[in-house]
N, C-alpha and C positions, 0 to 999 in steps of 0.2 A: 504493500500499499504506499509505502514512502520510497523515496529514491535513496534509501540508505544502502551503503556497501561496507564491507568489512575491510579494515586497514589496520595493520599491527595489532590484531586481536581486539579492536574497539569498533563499535558502530560509528560511522562517520556519515554526515549528511553529504550527498552528491548532487548539490544543486547550488548554482551561483549565489542565490539569495540566502542560503543557509550556511553562514560562515562562522558565527560565534556559537559557543556552547550554550549561551543563553537562548539564542534562536532555535538551536536544536532541541533544547529542553521544552521550549514553547511548542514546537511541532509535536513532540512526543505527548505533551499534555492534550493537544487537540486530538490525537490518535486515541488516547485513553478516553477522552470525552466521546468521541465517535463510537467506540466500543460500547460504552454505557447507553448511548442513545439507540444503537442498532439492536442491542441484546437486552438491555435493562440489567445487565449483571456486571458490566465493567471488564468483561473479556470479549474475546472474539467468538467464544461458544454461543451458539444460538439458543435463545430461550423464548423468542417472540419474533414478530415480523421486523426485519431490518428497515432502517430509514434509507431508502435507495437513493434519494437526492443527497444525503449526507455522504453516503459511500463514494458517490461519483465526485462530490465537492472536495473530498480529501485528496484527490489526484488532479492537480491543475492542468497536466497534459490531456487527461481525459476530457476535462471541461472544454478545453481549447479545441479539441476534435469533435465536440458535439455528441460524445457518447452519453447514451442514457441507458438505464437499467429497467427491465420490465418486471423481472423477478429475482429473488436471490435467497438461497438457503445453502447450508453447508454441502449439500449433494448436487446442487445445479444452480448456476447463475446464468440469466439470459439478458443480453444487452445488445446494443447496436448503434449504428449511425446511418444517415442518409447519404446518398450520392451527393456530392457537391464538387464544383469546379476546383475549388482550392485544395481538394483531397487527391486530384488527379495528376497523372503523368501525361504522356503523348496520347492522342486520339481519344481523350475523355475517359480513360481507364483509371479506376482508383488505384492510387500508388500502393505498392506492396508494403512499404513502410507504414502507411496509414492502417492497413489491414493488420499488420503485426502488432502495432500499438493498440488496436481494438482488442485483439485476442489477449495480448499481455495484461491490459487493464481489467477485462472481465475475468480473466484467469487469476489475477492477483486477488480480486474480491472473493472468488471461490476459495482460494487458499486461506485468505484471512478468516473467514466466517467460522472456522472451527479451530482456531488457535487458543492455547491457554492464556489466562490473564497476563498481561504485560508483554505480550509478543506481538510482533508484525513480521512482514515477509518482504523479501527482495528477490527479483528474479536473478538466478545465477546462470541459466542456460535456457535456450529456446530454440526449437527446431520447427521450421515452417515448410509445408508442401503446398505450393500454389497449384490449383487445378483448373481455374477458369478466370477469365477477366470479368470485371463488374463495370458496366457503363451507365447503370441507371438504378434507381430504387433504393431500397434499404438493405444493408448487410446486417444480418443477425448472427451474434456470437453466443454459442451455448458451451459453457464450461462445466466440466465434471471432474472430480478428483480421481486420480488413478492410484495414488499411494499418498498416505498421511503418516509421516514419521515424526519423531521428536525434533529432528533437525532439518528435515526437508519434506516438502510437499510437491508432488508432481501432478500437474493438471493437464487435461487435453481439452483443447477448445476447437470446436468446429464452426466455421464461418459458412453461412448459406446466403444465397441471393433472394431476391423478391419472390422468385419462383420455387424456392426451397431446394435449389441445386447447391451441392457442396462446392464452395469457392476455394477454401483452404482448410488445412487442419494443422493445429499448433499444439506441440507438446512442450510444456515448460516446466523447469524445476524452480522452485521457490525456497530459499533458505529461511528457516524459522529464526528470527532474531529477537533477543530481549530487548525491551526498551529501557531496562535498568541502566543507568550510567554509572 
Protein backbone atom coordinates (compact mmCIF):
# COMPACT_ATOMS: atom_id res chain seq x y z
CA UNK A 1 0.00 0.00 0.00
CA UNK A 2 2.85 2.37 0.55
CA UNK A 3 5.87 2.91 -1.61
CA UNK A 4 8.15 1.65 1.15
CA UNK A 5 11.28 -0.35 0.37
CA UNK A 6 13.75 -2.18 2.57
CA UNK A 7 17.21 -0.59 2.83
CA UNK A 8 19.85 -1.63 5.36
CA UNK A 9 17.26 -3.61 7.31
CA UNK A 10 14.96 -0.61 7.84
CA UNK A 11 11.77 0.39 6.09
CA UNK A 12 12.41 3.59 4.17
CA UNK A 13 9.96 5.68 2.17
CA UNK A 14 10.61 5.62 -1.57
CA UNK A 15 8.88 8.80 -2.64
CA UNK A 16 10.34 12.24 -3.26
CA UNK A 17 7.91 13.97 -0.89
CA UNK A 18 8.62 11.51 1.94
CA UNK A 19 12.08 12.52 3.09
CA UNK A 20 12.04 13.08 6.83
CA UNK A 21 11.38 10.48 9.50
CA UNK A 22 8.58 12.75 10.74
CA UNK A 23 6.90 12.58 7.33
CA UNK A 24 7.37 8.80 7.20
CA UNK A 25 5.79 8.43 10.66
CA UNK A 26 2.87 10.65 9.56
CA UNK A 27 2.37 8.37 6.55
CA UNK A 28 2.43 5.29 8.80
CA UNK A 29 -0.16 6.90 11.07
CA UNK A 30 -2.39 7.48 8.03
CA UNK A 31 -2.07 3.80 7.07
CA UNK A 32 -2.89 2.73 10.64
CA UNK A 33 -5.95 5.00 10.47
CA UNK A 34 -6.89 3.51 7.11
CA UNK A 35 -6.73 0.03 8.61
CA UNK A 36 -9.01 1.14 11.45
CA UNK A 37 -11.50 2.70 9.00
CA UNK A 38 -11.51 -0.24 6.60
CA UNK A 39 -11.80 -3.00 9.19
CA UNK A 40 -12.88 -1.43 12.45
CA UNK A 41 -10.06 -3.28 14.22
CA UNK A 42 -6.84 -1.38 13.59
CA UNK A 43 -5.25 -4.05 11.41
CA UNK A 44 -5.45 -5.19 7.83
CA UNK A 45 -7.55 -8.22 8.83
CA UNK A 46 -11.11 -7.82 7.63
CA UNK A 47 -13.98 -7.72 10.07
CA UNK A 48 -16.38 -5.59 8.05
CA UNK A 49 -16.82 -3.87 4.72
CA UNK A 50 -13.74 -1.88 3.71
CA UNK A 51 -13.84 1.83 2.86
CA UNK A 52 -13.09 1.50 -0.88
CA UNK A 53 -12.45 5.21 -1.41
CA UNK A 54 -10.00 5.34 1.51
CA UNK A 55 -8.11 2.33 0.15
CA UNK A 56 -7.58 4.04 -3.22
CA UNK A 57 -6.89 7.44 -1.61
CA UNK A 58 -3.98 5.88 0.30
CA UNK A 59 -2.22 5.32 -3.07
CA UNK A 60 -1.60 8.67 -4.82
CA UNK A 61 -0.53 7.04 -8.10
CA UNK A 62 -3.75 5.00 -8.20
CA UNK A 63 -5.72 8.21 -7.69
CA UNK A 64 -3.78 9.90 -10.53
CA UNK A 65 -4.58 6.96 -12.83
CA UNK A 66 -8.29 7.15 -12.02
CA UNK A 67 -8.42 3.68 -10.47
CA UNK A 68 -11.62 2.85 -8.60
CA UNK A 69 -12.57 -0.20 -6.57
CA UNK A 70 -15.88 -2.00 -7.00
CA UNK A 71 -15.40 -4.53 -4.19
CA UNK A 72 -12.73 -5.63 -1.76
CA UNK A 73 -12.30 -8.59 0.56
CA UNK A 74 -9.23 -10.60 1.61
CA UNK A 75 -10.16 -13.23 -0.99
CA UNK A 76 -10.87 -10.95 -3.97
CA UNK A 77 -10.47 -7.30 -4.91
CA UNK A 78 -12.08 -5.89 -8.06
CA UNK A 79 -11.19 -2.49 -9.48
CA UNK A 80 -10.44 -0.78 -12.74
CA UNK A 81 -10.16 2.31 -14.85
CA UNK A 82 -11.63 3.60 -18.10
CA UNK A 83 -9.78 4.06 -21.39
CA UNK A 84 -8.44 7.61 -21.68
CA UNK A 85 -6.06 9.22 -24.19
CA UNK A 86 -3.55 10.11 -21.46
CA UNK A 87 -3.17 6.40 -20.59
CA UNK A 88 -2.29 5.43 -24.17
CA UNK A 89 0.72 4.76 -26.32
CA UNK A 90 0.56 4.78 -30.16
CA UNK A 91 -2.68 4.03 -32.00
CA UNK A 92 -4.86 4.68 -28.94
CA UNK A 93 -3.76 1.53 -27.10
CA UNK A 94 -3.62 1.69 -23.30
CA UNK A 95 0.05 1.70 -22.30
CA UNK A 96 1.35 -1.50 -20.72
CA UNK A 97 2.74 0.47 -17.79
CA UNK A 98 -0.73 1.83 -17.01
CA UNK A 99 -2.12 -1.72 -17.07
CA UNK A 100 0.70 -2.91 -14.81
CA UNK A 101 0.05 -0.04 -12.38
CA UNK A 102 -3.64 -0.98 -12.28
CA UNK A 103 -2.79 -4.61 -11.51
CA UNK A 104 -0.17 -3.62 -8.91
CA UNK A 105 -2.56 -1.26 -7.12
CA UNK A 106 -5.48 -3.69 -6.99
CA UNK A 107 -3.13 -6.56 -6.07
CA UNK A 108 -1.60 -4.50 -3.26
CA UNK A 109 -5.05 -3.89 -1.77
CA UNK A 110 -5.71 -7.64 -1.92
CA UNK A 111 -2.44 -8.36 -0.10
CA UNK A 112 -3.07 -5.62 2.50
CA UNK A 113 -6.57 -6.70 3.53
CA UNK A 114 -5.47 -9.80 5.43
CA UNK A 115 -2.31 -8.52 7.13
CA UNK A 116 -1.72 -8.55 10.87
CA UNK A 117 -1.91 -5.32 12.89
CA UNK A 118 0.91 -2.89 12.21
CA UNK A 119 1.88 -4.29 8.82
CA UNK A 120 1.76 -3.11 5.23
CA UNK A 121 3.13 -4.43 1.94
CA UNK A 122 5.50 -3.44 -0.83
CA UNK A 123 5.79 -5.10 -4.22
CA UNK A 124 9.06 -7.01 -4.55
CA UNK A 125 8.48 -8.66 -7.94
CA UNK A 126 5.88 -8.65 -10.67
CA UNK A 127 5.45 -10.72 -13.83
CA UNK A 128 3.05 -9.55 -16.52
CA UNK A 129 1.79 -11.42 -19.56
CA UNK A 130 0.02 -9.13 -22.05
CA UNK A 131 -2.53 -10.93 -24.22
CA UNK A 132 -4.41 -8.24 -26.15
CA UNK A 133 -4.56 -4.49 -26.70
CA UNK A 134 -7.22 -2.25 -25.16
CA UNK A 135 -8.47 0.62 -27.35
CA UNK A 136 -11.76 1.46 -25.66
CA UNK A 137 -13.94 0.94 -22.61
CA UNK A 138 -13.15 -0.12 -19.08
CA UNK A 139 -10.35 -2.40 -17.92
CA UNK A 140 -11.31 -4.47 -14.89
CA UNK A 141 -8.70 -5.96 -12.56
CA UNK A 142 -9.59 -8.93 -10.36
CA UNK A 143 -6.95 -9.83 -7.75
CA UNK A 144 -6.90 -13.02 -5.71
CA UNK A 145 -4.28 -14.29 -3.25
CA UNK A 146 -2.23 -17.29 -4.33
CA UNK A 147 -0.14 -17.53 -1.14
CA UNK A 148 -0.26 -15.78 2.23
CA UNK A 149 2.84 -16.19 4.35
CA UNK A 150 4.28 -14.30 7.31
CA UNK A 151 6.84 -12.46 5.19
CA UNK A 152 5.38 -12.63 1.68
CA UNK A 153 2.02 -12.54 -0.06
CA UNK A 154 1.64 -13.63 -3.70
CA UNK A 155 -1.32 -12.25 -5.66
CA UNK A 156 -2.56 -13.01 -9.18
CA UNK A 157 -4.46 -10.24 -10.93
CA UNK A 158 -6.38 -10.81 -14.17
CA UNK A 159 -7.20 -7.79 -16.35
CA UNK A 160 -10.21 -8.00 -18.65
CA UNK A 161 -11.64 -5.64 -21.24
CA UNK A 162 -15.20 -4.36 -21.55
CA UNK A 163 -16.17 -7.58 -23.39
CA UNK A 164 -14.78 -9.76 -20.58
CA UNK A 165 -11.76 -10.91 -22.62
CA UNK A 166 -8.48 -11.48 -20.79
CA UNK A 167 -6.11 -8.57 -21.52
CA UNK A 168 -3.24 -9.48 -19.18
CA UNK A 169 -2.41 -11.57 -16.18
CA UNK A 170 -0.06 -10.35 -13.47
CA UNK A 171 1.52 -12.31 -10.64
CA UNK A 172 3.15 -10.18 -7.96
CA UNK A 173 5.00 -10.85 -4.73
CA UNK A 174 4.38 -8.46 -1.86
CA UNK A 175 6.78 -8.27 1.09
CA UNK A 176 5.01 -8.00 4.43
CA UNK A 177 6.51 -4.99 6.22
CA UNK A 178 6.11 -3.88 9.81
CA UNK A 179 5.16 -0.24 10.34
CA UNK A 180 7.03 -0.16 13.66
CA UNK A 181 10.00 2.17 13.49
